[in-house]
SEVEX-566040 format. One record per residue: residue number from 0; residue in one letter; chain; y negated, z, x negated of N, C-alpha, C in turn. Coordinates in Angstrom, 3 decimals. Example, Ala and Ser with C-alpha at 12.3 -4.5 7.8 and 13.67 -1.06 7.14 Angstrom:
NODE; 0; a; A; 5.690; 7.800; -13.190; 4.500; 7.800; -12.300; 3.300; 7.800; -13.200
NODE; 1; s; A; 2.250; 7.080; -12.850; 1.060; 7.140; -13.670; -0.030; 7.870; -12.900
***
This chain:
NODE; 0; m; A; -109.550; -8.682; 146.659; -111.251; -8.786; 146.596; -111.599; -7.239; 146.718
NODE; 1; k; A; -110.961; -6.709; 147.704; -111.436; -5.035; 148.042; -111.187; -4.550; 146.615
NODE; 2; g; A; -110.025; -4.571; 145.744; -110.238; -4.010; 144.700; -111.448; -4.243; 143.720
NODE; 3; c; A; -111.628; -5.415; 143.543; -112.863; -5.823; 142.854; -113.902; -5.326; 143.234
NODE; 4; a; A; -114.253; -5.064; 144.310; -115.568; -4.548; 144.791; -115.747; -3.151; 144.645
NODE; 5; a; A; -114.241; -2.631; 144.556; -114.203; -1.100; 144.104; -114.662; -0.903; 142.693
NODE; 6; d; A; -114.075; -1.618; 141.978; -114.522; -1.957; 140.830; -115.993; -1.758; 140.434
NODE; 7; w; A; -116.306; -3.030; 141.132; -117.816; -2.940; 141.028; -118.377; -2.064; 141.147
NODE; 8; k; A; -118.192; -1.264; 142.407; -118.641; 0.043; 142.858; -118.882; 1.077; 141.559
NODE; 9; m; A; -117.478; 1.400; 141.180; -117.080; 2.525; 140.216; -117.981; 1.910; 138.849
NODE; 10; s; A; -117.758; 0.828; 138.527; -119.069; 0.340; 137.298; -120.315; 0.386; 137.147
NODE; 11; e; A; -121.129; 0.121; 138.566; -122.061; 0.721; 139.131; -122.423; 2.183; 138.781
NODE; 12; q; A; -121.260; 3.047; 139.406; -121.525; 4.494; 139.059; -121.960; 5.266; 137.989
NODE; 13; v; A; -120.714; 4.612; 137.192; -120.990; 4.710; 135.324; -122.126; 4.411; 135.130
NODE; 14; g; A; -122.929; 2.954; 135.261; -124.419; 2.522; 134.873; -125.187; 3.529; 135.038
NODE; 15; r; A; -124.979; 4.219; 136.410; -125.999; 5.044; 137.184; -126.253; 6.683; 136.156
NODE; 16; k; A; -125.000; 6.867; 135.860; -124.723; 7.856; 135.103; -125.532; 7.792; 133.871
NODE; 17; l; A; -124.822; 6.841; 132.704; -125.385; 6.550; 131.844; -127.142; 6.652; 131.790
NODE; 18; l; A; -127.593; 5.789; 132.813; -128.912; 5.562; 133.108; -129.785; 7.048; 133.038
NODE; 19; h; A; -128.857; 7.980; 133.880; -129.865; 9.471; 133.917; -129.687; 9.924; 132.747
NODE; 20; r; A; -128.759; 9.779; 131.993; -128.618; 10.513; 130.716; -129.437; 9.992; 129.797
NODE; 21; i; A; -129.770; 8.427; 129.627; -130.897; 7.933; 128.592; -132.292; 8.448; 129.130
NODE; 22; a; A; -132.528; 8.659; 130.549; -133.758; 9.106; 130.750; -133.829; 10.881; 130.246
NODE; 23; r; A; -132.926; 11.284; 129.895; -132.872; 12.636; 129.091; -132.681; 12.415; 127.691
NODE; 24; r; A; -132.755; 11.023; 127.403; -133.079; 10.807; 125.938; -131.630; 11.182; 125.123
NODE; 25; d; A; -130.508; 10.681; 125.573; -129.061; 10.840; 125.354; -129.028; 9.527; 124.515
NODE; 26; e; A; -129.171; 9.424; 123.074; -128.676; 8.188; 122.342; -127.452; 7.589; 122.500
NODE; 27; a; A; -126.425; 8.766; 122.759; -125.227; 8.300; 122.801; -124.719; 7.375; 124.172
NODE; 28; a; A; -125.402; 7.651; 125.354; -125.325; 7.028; 126.495; -125.836; 5.762; 126.336
NODE; 29; l; A; -127.030; 5.771; 125.384; -127.901; 4.192; 125.318; -126.752; 3.358; 124.426
NODE; 30; g; A; -126.089; 3.978; 123.833; -124.994; 3.345; 122.758; -124.015; 2.571; 123.664
NODE; 31; e; A; -123.431; 3.722; 124.861; -122.547; 2.930; 125.856; -122.958; 2.132; 126.957
NODE; 32; f; A; -124.148; 2.478; 126.954; -125.041; 1.243; 127.752; -125.061; 0.043; 127.234
NODE; 33; y; A; -125.672; 0.003; 126.121; -125.852; -1.168; 125.068; -124.202; -1.878; 125.419
NODE; 34; d; A; -123.014; -1.193; 125.246; -122.004; -1.978; 125.127; -121.892; -2.419; 126.197
NODE; 35; r; A; -122.015; -2.153; 127.234; -121.551; -2.635; 128.541; -122.379; -3.658; 129.264
NODE; 36; y; A; -123.916; -3.806; 128.602; -124.624; -4.824; 129.125; -125.391; -5.939; 128.147
NODE; 37; a; A; -124.986; -5.730; 126.627; -125.348; -6.483; 126.135; -125.194; -7.863; 125.820
NODE; 38; k; A; -123.797; -8.216; 126.055; -123.663; -9.367; 125.746; -123.962; -10.060; 127.128
NODE; 39; l; A; -124.450; -9.780; 128.147; -124.632; -10.380; 129.356; -126.155; -10.601; 129.025
NODE; 40; v; A; -126.637; -9.602; 128.303; -128.529; -9.690; 128.066; -128.635; -11.021; 127.200
NODE; 41; y; A; -127.973; -10.827; 126.337; -127.850; -11.697; 125.187; -127.719; -13.138; 125.878
NODE; 42; s; A; -126.576; -13.561; 126.770; -126.154; -14.821; 127.068; -127.547; -15.342; 127.825
NODE; 43; l; A; -128.330; -14.580; 128.656; -128.810; -14.823; 129.624; -130.421; -15.348; 128.792
NODE; 44; a; A; -130.772; -14.330; 127.496; -131.621; -14.544; 127.031; -131.597; -15.847; 125.935
NODE; 45; l; A; -130.552; -16.414; 125.352; -130.181; -17.249; 124.461; -130.187; -18.700; 125.484
NODE; 46; n; A; -129.588; -18.266; 127.040; -129.825; -19.488; 127.959; -131.170; -20.097; 128.014
NODE; 47; i; A; -132.146; -19.326; 128.392; -133.555; -19.390; 128.103; -134.357; -19.968; 127.118
NODE; 48; l; A; -134.177; -19.378; 125.707; -134.534; -19.766; 124.828; -133.859; -20.501; 123.629
NODE; 49; n; A; -132.790; -20.659; 124.186; -132.014; -21.730; 123.107; -132.137; -21.613; 121.493
NODE; 50; s; A; -132.231; -20.123; 121.131; -132.502; -19.739; 119.799; -131.640; -18.225; 119.669
NODE; 51; p; A; -130.557; -18.367; 118.650; -129.786; -17.223; 118.996; -130.759; -15.931; 118.351
NODE; 52; l; A; -131.716; -16.253; 117.119; -132.434; -15.316; 116.441; -133.328; -14.640; 117.594
NODE; 53; d; A; -134.066; -15.447; 118.496; -135.090; -15.175; 119.151; -134.115; -14.345; 120.645
NODE; 54; a; A; -132.560; -14.873; 120.633; -131.881; -13.893; 121.502; -131.640; -12.833; 121.412
NODE; 55; e; A; -131.363; -12.577; 120.054; -130.721; -11.299; 119.737; -132.087; -10.202; 119.522
NODE; 56; e; A; -133.270; -10.710; 119.236; -134.798; -9.885; 119.011; -135.057; -9.640; 120.645
NODE; 57; v; A; -134.933; -10.418; 121.759; -134.946; -10.515; 122.979; -133.977; -9.078; 123.809
NODE; 58; t; A; -132.664; -9.161; 123.251; -131.734; -8.214; 123.845; -132.022; -6.685; 123.010
NODE; 59; i; A; -132.435; -6.333; 122.138; -133.060; -5.393; 120.854; -134.287; -4.945; 121.909
NODE; 60; d; A; -135.249; -5.871; 122.302; -136.528; -5.377; 123.145; -136.173; -4.807; 124.699
NODE; 61; v; A; -135.020; -5.777; 125.228; -134.817; -5.313; 126.474; -134.149; -3.570; 126.206
NODE; 62; f; A; -132.954; -3.424; 125.004; -132.716; -1.863; 125.450; -133.754; -1.015; 124.863
NODE; 63; l; A; -134.866; -1.509; 124.117; -135.719; -0.632; 123.761; -136.733; -0.170; 125.069
NODE; 64; q; A; -136.795; -1.288; 126.115; -137.370; -0.969; 127.249; -136.565; 0.157; 128.149
NODE; 65; i; A; -135.296; -0.012; 128.111; -134.479; 0.367; 129.097; -134.503; 1.903; 128.688
NODE; 66; w; A; -134.850; 2.251; 127.192; -134.831; 3.607; 126.630; -136.062; 4.485; 126.918
NODE; 67; r; A; -137.149; 3.586; 127.008; -138.519; 3.962; 127.370; -138.470; 4.217; 128.892
NODE; 68; q; A; -137.983; 3.421; 129.667; -138.313; 3.358; 131.009; -136.982; 3.459; 131.906
NODE; 69; a; A; -135.839; 4.314; 131.262; -134.779; 4.694; 132.459; -135.109; 5.002; 133.752
NODE; 70; e; A; -136.144; 5.665; 133.710; -136.461; 6.957; 134.948; -137.143; 6.081; 136.183
NODE; 71; r; A; -137.229; 4.816; 135.593; -138.125; 4.089; 136.515; -137.188; 2.767; 137.304
NODE; 72; y; A; -135.783; 3.233; 136.737; -134.452; 2.258; 137.663; -134.704; 2.884; 139.117
NODE; 73; d; A; -134.686; 2.109; 140.378; -134.706; 2.661; 141.797; -133.764; 2.099; 142.222
NODE; 74; t; A; -132.409; 2.879; 142.501; -131.299; 2.318; 143.564; -131.803; 1.836; 144.524
NODE; 75; e; A; -132.819; 1.570; 145.268; -132.724; 1.334; 146.700; -133.482; -0.299; 146.355
NODE; 76; r; A; -133.753; -0.678; 144.835; -134.048; -1.899; 144.720; -133.283; -3.010; 144.089
NODE; 77; g; A; -132.030; -2.466; 144.096; -130.426; -3.067; 143.576; -130.132; -2.661; 142.354
NODE; 78; s; A; -128.935; -3.332; 141.859; -127.875; -3.297; 141.473; -128.222; -2.543; 139.416
NODE; 79; i; A; -127.401; -1.676; 138.882; -128.141; -1.237; 137.408; -128.099; -3.118; 137.013
NODE; 80; t; A; -126.760; -3.873; 137.461; -126.879; -5.207; 136.699; -127.636; -6.207; 136.928
NODE; 81; a; A; -128.268; -6.107; 138.204; -129.729; -6.972; 138.399; -130.729; -6.557; 137.811
NODE; 82; w; A; -131.229; -4.904; 137.598; -132.108; -4.595; 137.229; -132.516; -4.987; 135.566
NODE; 83; v; A; -131.000; -4.703; 134.835; -130.929; -4.886; 133.171; -131.269; -6.329; 133.162
NODE; 84; l; A; -130.821; -7.596; 134.335; -130.606; -8.734; 133.896; -132.348; -9.110; 134.245
NODE; 85; n; A; -132.919; -8.777; 135.066; -134.548; -8.877; 135.368; -135.354; -8.333; 134.173
NODE; 86; i; A; -134.904; -7.392; 133.632; -135.666; -7.327; 132.638; -135.690; -7.996; 131.333
NODE; 87; a; A; -134.362; -8.703; 131.459; -133.898; -9.516; 130.273; -134.610; -10.983; 130.381
NODE; 88; r; A; -134.735; -11.225; 131.897; -135.095; -12.578; 132.145; -136.935; -12.448; 131.635
NODE; 89; s; A; -137.240; -11.582; 132.094; -138.736; -11.361; 132.206; -139.074; -11.481; 130.377
NODE; 90; r; A; -138.366; -10.803; 129.795; -138.519; -10.047; 128.385; -138.391; -11.801; 127.521
NODE; 91; a; A; -137.071; -12.553; 128.192; -136.866; -13.758; 127.488; -138.159; -15.010; 127.782
NODE; 92; i; A; -138.896; -14.662; 128.848; -139.747; -15.844; 129.481; -141.092; -15.467; 128.631
NODE; 93; d; A; -141.075; -13.953; 128.223; -142.668; -13.571; 127.556; -142.180; -14.191; 126.562
NODE; 94; r; A; -140.814; -14.021; 125.928; -141.018; -14.172; 124.394; -141.039; -16.178; 124.047
NODE; 95; r; A; -140.531; -16.668; 125.419; -140.615; -18.354; 125.309; -141.737; -18.763; 125.397
NODE; 96; r; A; -142.678; -17.890; 126.334; -144.121; -18.529; 126.216; -144.756; -18.188; 125.167
NODE; 97; a; A; -144.986; -16.613; 124.745; -145.187; -16.214; 123.341; -145.130; -17.340; 122.297
NODE; 98; l; A; -143.975; -17.989; 122.228; -143.716; -18.980; 121.214; -144.173; -20.574; 121.465
NODE; 99; d; A; -144.542; -20.652; 122.889; -144.854; -21.929; 123.093; -143.955; -22.875; 122.618
NODE; 100; s; A; -142.510; -22.495; 123.012; -141.426; -23.381; 122.692; -141.415; -24.285; 123.827
NODE; 101; r; A; -142.151; -25.370; 124.281; -141.934; -25.901; 125.392; -141.026; -27.176; 125.144
NODE; 102; q; A; -139.979; -27.077; 125.249; -138.463; -28.684; 125.071; -138.715; -28.949; 126.171
NODE; 103; a; A; -138.006; -30.042; 126.460; -137.541; -31.133; 127.429; -136.481; -30.325; 127.654
NODE; 104; v; A; -136.681; -30.135; 129.135; -135.484; -29.239; 130.028; -134.331; -30.385; 130.469
NODE; 105; s; A; -132.844; -30.178; 130.006; -131.913; -30.785; 130.415; -130.879; -29.753; 131.529
NODE; 106; e; A; -130.178; -30.888; 131.887; -129.681; -30.277; 133.038; -128.749; -28.865; 132.710
NODE; 107; t; A; -128.819; -28.068; 133.573; -128.497; -26.974; 133.187; -126.828; -26.550; 133.667
NODE; 108; n; A; -126.181; -26.179; 132.588; -124.915; -26.261; 132.799; -124.304; -24.590; 132.939
NODE; 109; i; A; -124.139; -24.591; 134.650; -123.757; -23.104; 134.103; -122.472; -22.985; 133.788
NODE; 110; e; A; -121.341; -23.524; 133.821; -120.377; -23.317; 132.976; -120.653; -22.739; 131.764
NODE; 111; h; A; -121.571; -23.181; 130.971; -121.775; -22.567; 129.773; -122.005; -21.009; 129.733
NODE; 112; i; A; -122.758; -20.794; 130.563; -123.121; -19.365; 131.189; -121.933; -18.987; 131.500
NODE; 113; t; A; -121.046; -19.067; 132.074; -119.905; -18.475; 132.674; -119.081; -18.222; 131.479
NODE; 114; r; A; -118.952; -19.349; 130.665; -118.000; -19.015; 129.616; -118.242; -18.034; 128.886
NODE; 115; y; A; -119.679; -17.896; 128.551; -119.931; -17.107; 127.308; -119.620; -15.653; 128.194
NODE; 116; i; A; -120.139; -15.509; 129.672; -119.992; -14.247; 130.324; -118.138; -13.736; 130.133
NODE; 117; s; A; -117.573; -14.605; 130.087; -116.106; -14.698; 130.387; -115.412; -14.042; 128.878
NODE; 118; s; A; -116.246; -14.381; 127.945; -115.553; -13.868; 126.647; -116.151; -12.436; 126.273
NODE; 119; v; A; -116.705; -11.776; 127.365; -117.420; -10.127; 127.234; -115.851; -9.865; 126.694
NODE; 120; d; A; -116.099; -8.974; 125.722; -115.024; -7.413; 125.136; -114.805; -6.788; 126.303
NODE; 121; g; A; -114.545; -5.994; 126.602; -114.494; -4.391; 126.998; -112.812; -3.602; 127.839
NODE; 122; d; A; -113.577; -3.503; 128.615; -112.751; -2.788; 129.609; -112.116; -3.739; 130.630
NODE; 123; q; A; -110.922; -3.569; 130.901; -110.534; -4.303; 132.128; -111.232; -4.638; 133.134
NODE; 124; d; A; -111.626; -3.344; 133.969; -112.483; -3.309; 135.065; -114.006; -3.982; 135.017
NODE; 125; s; A; -114.361; -3.974; 133.551; -115.763; -4.592; 133.150; -115.461; -6.414; 133.375
NODE; 126; n; A; -113.974; -6.370; 132.666; -113.682; -8.047; 133.065; -113.635; -8.426; 134.409
NODE; 127; l; A; -112.947; -7.545; 135.153; -112.481; -7.618; 136.611; -113.953; -7.999; 137.275
NODE; 128; q; A; -114.784; -7.469; 136.929; -116.553; -7.051; 138.104; -116.865; -8.513; 137.500
NODE; 129; v; A; -116.818; -8.818; 135.853; -118.046; -9.843; 135.772; -117.008; -11.050; 136.233
NODE; 130; k; A; -116.002; -11.122; 136.341; -115.107; -12.473; 136.683; -115.081; -12.639; 138.631
NODE; 131; e; A; -115.320; -11.561; 139.144; -115.489; -11.711; 140.707; -116.815; -11.906; 140.894
NODE; 132; a; A; -118.086; -11.321; 140.065; -119.312; -11.519; 140.084; -119.680; -13.100; 140.058
NODE; 133; r; A; -118.794; -13.671; 138.722; -119.062; -14.871; 138.469; -118.702; -15.949; 139.703
NODE; 134; t; A; -117.553; -15.722; 139.830; -116.842; -16.329; 140.980; -118.010; -16.537; 142.207
NODE; 135; a; A; -118.426; -15.344; 142.641; -119.144; -15.288; 143.856; -120.614; -16.104; 143.554
NODE; 136; i; A; -121.080; -16.025; 142.713; -122.392; -16.411; 142.049; -122.241; -18.380; 141.904
NODE; 137; e; A; -121.186; -18.308; 141.412; -120.970; -20.116; 141.231; -120.844; -20.234; 142.314
NODE; 138; t; A; -119.809; -20.029; 143.555; -119.832; -20.323; 145.015; -120.755; -20.687; 145.775
NODE; 139; a; A; -121.761; -19.303; 145.255; -123.068; -19.461; 146.162; -124.035; -20.469; 145.479
NODE; 140; l; A; -124.000; -20.767; 144.453; -124.930; -21.632; 144.036; -124.285; -23.126; 144.214
NODE; 141; a; A; -122.956; -23.599; 144.660; -122.462; -24.734; 145.107; -123.035; -24.669; 146.361
NODE; 142; e; A; -123.118; -23.816; 147.050; -123.142; -24.181; 148.795; -125.065; -24.679; 149.005
NODE; 143; l; A; -125.741; -24.040; 147.824; -127.188; -24.558; 147.864; -127.271; -26.057; 147.817
NODE; 144; d; A; -128.451; -26.830; 149.043; -128.630; -28.272; 148.482; -129.198; -28.666; 147.171
NODE; 145; d; A; -128.741; -29.608; 146.674; -129.003; -30.051; 145.143; -130.044; -29.824; 144.642
NODE; 146; k; A; -131.477; -30.030; 145.861; -133.214; -29.743; 145.456; -133.308; -28.183; 145.207
NODE; 147; q; A; -132.422; -27.562; 145.912; -132.547; -26.092; 146.224; -131.708; -25.449; 144.992
NODE; 148; r; A; -130.697; -25.756; 144.317; -129.958; -25.408; 143.519; -130.764; -25.459; 142.299
NODE; 149; r; A; -131.561; -26.701; 141.943; -132.244; -27.167; 140.853; -133.628; -26.309; 140.046
NODE; 150; v; A; -134.087; -25.810; 141.315; -135.020; -24.960; 141.312; -134.654; -23.941; 140.727
NODE; 151; i; A; -133.715; -23.353; 141.495; -133.113; -21.751; 140.786; -132.413; -21.932; 139.837
NODE; 152; e; A; -131.999; -23.079; 139.199; -131.364; -23.160; 137.673; -132.707; -23.427; 136.920
NODE; 153; l; A; -133.488; -24.290; 137.265; -134.513; -24.403; 136.112; -135.321; -22.836; 136.280
NODE; 154; a; A; -135.434; -22.119; 137.034; -136.456; -20.988; 137.260; -135.414; -19.571; 136.504
NODE; 155; y; A; -134.068; -19.411; 136.829; -133.540; -18.350; 136.415; -132.835; -18.532; 135.098
NODE; 156; f; A; -132.460; -19.797; 134.982; -131.478; -20.146; 133.359; -132.279; -20.700; 132.624
NODE; 157; k; A; -133.495; -21.538; 133.096; -134.313; -22.001; 131.880; -135.356; -21.057; 131.515
NODE; 158; g; A; -136.044; -20.250; 132.599; -136.870; -19.536; 132.485; -138.574; -20.365; 133.014
NODE; 159; l; A; -138.505; -21.421; 133.638; -139.565; -22.120; 134.131; -140.231; -21.274; 134.967
NODE; 160; s; A; -141.596; -21.604; 134.971; -142.616; -21.374; 136.351; -142.357; -21.936; 137.622
NODE; 161; q; A; -142.665; -21.490; 138.447; -142.771; -22.860; 139.719; -143.813; -23.899; 139.566
NODE; 162; s; A; -144.996; -23.643; 138.590; -146.087; -24.404; 138.250; -145.054; -25.368; 137.481
NODE; 163; e; A; -144.194; -24.885; 136.689; -143.991; -25.596; 135.587; -142.602; -26.860; 135.986
NODE; 164; i; A; -142.061; -25.931; 137.215; -140.577; -26.849; 137.838; -141.644; -27.961; 138.384
NODE; 165; a; A; -142.530; -27.575; 139.570; -143.096; -28.718; 140.159; -143.585; -29.771; 139.330
NODE; 166; k; A; -144.095; -29.146; 138.062; -144.895; -30.612; 137.183; -143.363; -31.371; 136.667
NODE; 167; l; A; -142.314; -30.700; 136.322; -141.077; -31.476; 135.655; -140.553; -32.210; 136.822
NODE; 168; l; A; -140.615; -31.841; 137.911; -139.802; -32.461; 138.883; -140.821; -33.328; 139.983
NODE; 169; g; A; -142.134; -33.640; 139.615; -143.196; -34.546; 140.221; -143.125; -33.863; 141.736
NODE; 170; e; A; -143.033; -32.921; 142.012; -143.085; -32.173; 143.396; -144.193; -31.236; 143.297
NODE; 171; p; A; -144.732; -31.121; 144.896; -145.879; -30.324; 145.329; -145.690; -28.915; 144.700
NODE; 172; l; A; -146.410; -28.276; 144.307; -146.189; -26.883; 143.934; -145.528; -26.013; 145.341
NODE; 173; g; A; -146.293; -26.252; 146.474; -145.534; -25.443; 147.724; -144.545; -25.927; 147.993
NODE; 174; t; A; -143.535; -27.008; 147.660; -142.712; -27.676; 148.065; -141.458; -26.898; 147.254
NODE; 175; v; A; -141.989; -26.697; 145.947; -141.084; -25.429; 145.075; -140.793; -24.436; 145.191
NODE; 176; k; A; -141.858; -23.887; 145.668; -141.949; -22.394; 146.541; -141.285; -22.358; 147.357
NODE; 177; t; A; -141.306; -23.136; 148.573; -140.511; -23.151; 149.835; -138.913; -22.841; 149.391
NODE; 178; r; A; -138.533; -24.366; 148.594; -137.385; -24.479; 148.226; -136.632; -22.977; 147.619
NODE; 179; t; A; -137.836; -22.677; 146.456; -137.291; -21.539; 145.946; -137.267; -20.243; 146.962
NODE; 180; r; A; -137.717; -19.905; 147.687; -137.782; -19.099; 148.793; -136.392; -19.002; 149.788
NODE; 181; a; A; -136.249; -20.343; 150.178; -135.162; -20.095; 150.764; -133.694; -20.289; 150.121
NODE; 182; a; A; -134.105; -20.995; 148.822; -132.676; -20.348; 147.875; -132.543; -19.032; 147.958
NODE; 183; m; A; -133.286; -18.416; 147.803; -133.200; -16.696; 147.318; -132.862; -15.995; 148.651
NODE; 184; q; A; -133.125; -16.689; 149.442; -132.754; -15.917; 150.970; -131.376; -16.015; 151.445
NODE; 185; f; A; -131.074; -17.325; 150.773; -129.758; -17.613; 150.869; -128.511; -16.833; 150.080
NODE; 186; l; A; -129.112; -16.644; 148.631; -128.296; -16.114; 147.901; -128.195; -15.037; 147.997
NODE; 187; r; A; -129.416; -14.019; 148.218; -129.577; -12.735; 148.472; -128.372; -12.049; 149.644
NODE; 188; e; A; -128.561; -13.070; 150.616; -127.197; -12.864; 151.996; -126.182; -13.014; 151.237
NODE; 189; r; A; -125.502; -14.061; 150.542; -124.337; -14.468; 150.348; -123.856; -13.423; 149.194
NODE; 190; l; A; -124.730; -12.810; 148.394; -124.487; -11.932; 147.157; -124.710; -10.386; 147.690
NODE; 191; k; A; -125.188; -10.601; 149.000; -125.485; -8.805; 148.933; -124.636; -7.409; 148.610
NODE; 192; q; A; -123.234; -7.809; 148.465; -122.852; -6.565; 148.182; -122.538; -6.514; 146.407
NODE; 193; y; A; -123.223; -7.697; 145.815; -123.436; -7.344; 144.361; -125.327; -6.755; 144.385
NODE; 194; c; A; -125.719; -6.485; 144.987; -127.098; -6.483; 144.880; -127.463; -5.057; 145.486
NODE; 195; r; A; -126.330; -4.034; 145.422; -126.578; -2.638; 145.828; -125.792; -1.422; 145.186
***
């Protein structure tokens, strides 16, 4: 585990260096950054949008936003990976709402996401960090109670707002907010080594 944590830290350092170069308008750095993160971004967007074409467009939008706003990344607010995926999630949700593609939500299949992530080509260090992070996330999600896990899955993997989740589950909005907050606090604590 220590070796994987060291690999993760080194990968974050490489990501930060690339981001600094992108902020200085280094196109080659953007290409390297894209190679490192595009499949993760695409995977998340595809899971939210259920459309390969829309997921590809969101992926392009995410990297255009990173090109324009690289200097806004703040190391105090989390890891590069978390920052990139947060941008991707926001873009995918915006796209989903713009298309007004409200589809019936089926049970989220975490294994589908992790299978896609595990197919990431690239250097062995990246694959090790993805495997370790994936295992830690799966373990932490499995430790949540069923109701907390469900709201997290619907919010982060299906892109639903808390109001939409409340309506779907037939629960009061306050209950959904409380479950989400408790689940996020638990996950932050369990996954803190990946958040910085």
